[in-house]
C-alpha positions in Angstrom: 12.7 11.8 30.0 15.8 10.7 28.0 14.9 9.0 24.8 17.4 7.5 22.3 16.5 6.6 18.7 18.8 4.1 17.0 18.1 4.4 13.3 20.0 3.6 10.1 19.0 6.8 8.4 18.5 10.3 9.7 18.7 14.0 8.9 19.9 15.4 6.5 18.8 12.2 4.6 15.3 12.5 3.1 13.9 9.0 2.9 10.6 7.9 4.6 12.3 6.4 7.7 14.1 9.7 8.3 11.0 11.8 7.9 8.9 9.8 10.4 11.7 9.5 12.9 12.5 13.2 12.7 8.8 14.0 13.3 8.7 12.0 16.4 12.2 13.0 17.7 11.7 16.7 17.2 8.1 16.6 18.4 9.2 15.0 21.7 12.2 17.4 22.0 9.8 20.3 21.7 7.9 18.9 24.7 10.9 19.1 26.9 12.3 15.6 26.6 16.1 15.0 26.1 16.3 13.3 22.7 19.4 11.8 20.9 19.8 9.8 17.7 22.5 7.3 16.9 22.7 6.7 13.2 25.1 5.8 10.4 27.9 8.0 9.1 27.2 8.4 5.4 30.7 9.7 4.8 29.6 13.3 4.3 28.3 14.5 7.7 29.7 15.5 11.1 30.3 12.8 13.6 28.2 14.7 16.1 25.6 17.4 15.5 22.5 19.0 16.9 19.4 19.8 14.8 16.1 21.2 16.1 16.8 20.2 19.6 17.9 16.6 18.8 21.5 15.4 19.3 22.8 13.4 16.4 25.7 11.0 16.7 26.9 9.1 13.7 28.9 5.9 13.6 31.0 4.2 10.9 28.8 1.3 9.8 28.8 -0.5 6.4 26.6 -3.3 5.1 28.3 -6.3 3.5 25.8 -8.8 2.0 23.2 -9.4 4.7 25.5 -8.5 7.5 26.7 -5.2 9.0 30.3 -4.3 9.8 31.4 -1.3 11.8 31.5 0.4 15.1 29.3 -2.1 17.1 31.3 -1.3 20.3 30.7 2.4 19.8 27.0 1.7 19.4 26.8 -0.1 22.8 29.1 2.5 24.5 26.9 5.3 23.4 23.8 3.6 24.8 25.6 3.1 28.1 26.9 6.7 28.2 23.6 8.3 27.3 21.7 6.2 29.8 18.3 6.5 28.1 15.0 5.9 29.8 13.7 4.5 26.5 15.7 3.0 23.6 13.8 3.2 20.4 15.1 0.8 17.7 13.8 1.8 14.3 13.3 -1.0 11.8 14.3 -4.6 11.6 16.9 -5.8 9.0 19.3 -3.1 10.3 22.4 -3.0 12.5 20.3 -1.0 15.1 18.1 -4.1 15.5 20.4 -7.0 14.7 23.3 -6.0 17.0 21.2 -5.8 20.2 19.3 -9.1 19.8 21.7 -11.2 21.8 22.5 -8.6 24.4 19.1 -7.1 25.0 19.1 -7.9 28.7 22.3 -5.8 29.1 20.2 -2.6 28.7 18.1 -1.8 31.7 16.0 0.9 30.0 12.7 0.3 28.3 13.1 -1.1 24.8 10.8 -0.2 21.9 10.9 -1.4 18.3 9.4 1.1 15.9 8.6 -0.9 12.8 8.3 0.3 9.2 7.3 -3.1 7.8 9.4 -6.2 7.2 10.4 -6.3 3.6 12.3 -9.6 4.0 9.1 -11.4 4.7 8.1 -11.5 1.0 11.1 -13.8 0.5 10.8 -15.8 3.7 7.6 -17.9 3.3 6.9 -17.2 7.0 3.5 -15.5 6.2 2.8 -16.9 2.8 3.8 -19.8 0.6 7.1 -19.1 -1.2 7.6 -20.8 -4.6 11.0 -22.4 -3.8 10.5 -24.8 -6.7 10.6 -21.9 -9.2 13.9 -20.7 -7.9 15.3 -24.2 -8.2 13.8 -24.8 -11.7 15.0 -21.5 -13.1 18.3 -21.5 -11.2 17.5 -18.3 -9.3 20.2 -18.8 -6.8 20.1 -15.3 -5.2 16.3 -15.6 -4.6 16.8 -19.1 -3.1 19.5 -17.8 -0.7 17.3 -14.9 0.2 14.4 -17.2 1.0 16.4 -19.3 3.4 18.1 -16.4 5.0 15.0 -14.4 5.7 13.1 -17.5 6.8 15.7 -18.1 9.4 15.9 -14.3 10.3 12.2 -13.9 11.0 11.7 -17.3 12.7 14.2 -16.1 15.2 13.3 -12.4 15.3 10.0 -13.0 17.0 11.7 -14.6 20.0 13.6 -11.3 20.5 10.6 -9.1 19.9 8.8 -10.8 22.8 11.5 -9.5 25.1 10.8 -5.9 24.1 8.6 -3.6 26.2 6.7 -2.4 23.2 6.4 -2.6 19.4 5.0 0.2 17.4 3.4 -0.4 14.0 2.5 2.4 11.6 -0.8 0.6 10.6 -2.6 -2.7 10.9 -2.3 -3.3 7.1 1.4 -4.1 6.9 3.4 -7.3 7.0 4.8 -6.4 10.4 1.4 -6.3 12.0 0.3 -9.6 10.4 3.6 -11.2 11.5 3.0 -10.0 15.1 -0.5 -11.6 15.0 0.9 -14.9 13.7 3.4 -15.1 16.6 1.1 -13.7 19.2 3.2 -10.5 19.8 0.7 -8.7 22.2 3.1 -6.0 23.2 2.2 -3.6 20.5 0.6 -0.2 19.6 -0.5 1.2 16.3 0.7 4.7 15.6 -1.0 5.1 12.2 0.0 8.3 10.4 3.0 9.8 12.3 3.2 12.8 10.1 -0.1 14.4 10.8 -0.1 17.3 13.2 -3.1 15.9 15.1 -0.8 13.1 16.3 0.5 15.4 19.0 -2.9 16.9 19.8 -5.1 13.9 20.3 -4.9 10.7 22.2 -3.5 8.1 19.8 -5.7 5.2 19.0 -4.1 2.0 20.1 -4.7 -1.7 20.4 -2.1 -2.6 23.0 -3.0 -5.4 25.4 0.0 -4.9 27.7 0.2 -1.4 29.1 3.9 -1.0 28.9 6.0 1.7 27.1 4.1 3.9 24.8 4.1 7.0 22.7 0.8 8.6 23.5 0.9 11.8 21.5 1.6 14.7 23.8 1.5 12.4 26.8 4.8 10.7 26.9 
């Protein structure tokens, strides 16, 4: 099976998103799947590379404010040329997620969102009441802008998420899971701890209602 991970951070970076994505990508490659990663060029790595059986392709992408600039065309062209069976989009609030929202129907493969939590929700007021009056009273203009931006972002994001074949949460304790419950996103699975070796030895516990695309450990 051909699986493409679209992620904003990957090896040799060492952040949490990289560690979890590497674990899954390398684990699936070890099981004979054809795995590729499309990620950002941090300005210090090769444009194309292979590490532990995973092809890595880096694009010139830069964040400006809340938006992303860069090789959007190259991103879409790589998806088209790789022809994945499954496209795994890692995290919201990234170019990997934001750039495909309006063209999701263009890609005929299965689409999966692998969430690591929605940090923007704490500014949005979508899940909890947000003290807008404090921002106005104390002239916290940046916080006020963030509130309205992320409120708009996540009110619209759930419409796109319903078009995905599956959403993967790391646990049922995060803001992403609570958000999914609020908007009745039933196309989900809970991966829990992705960095335990037992993940690829046991049947993963899940609470998916729709049996669509999945990452059953060792059974993909």
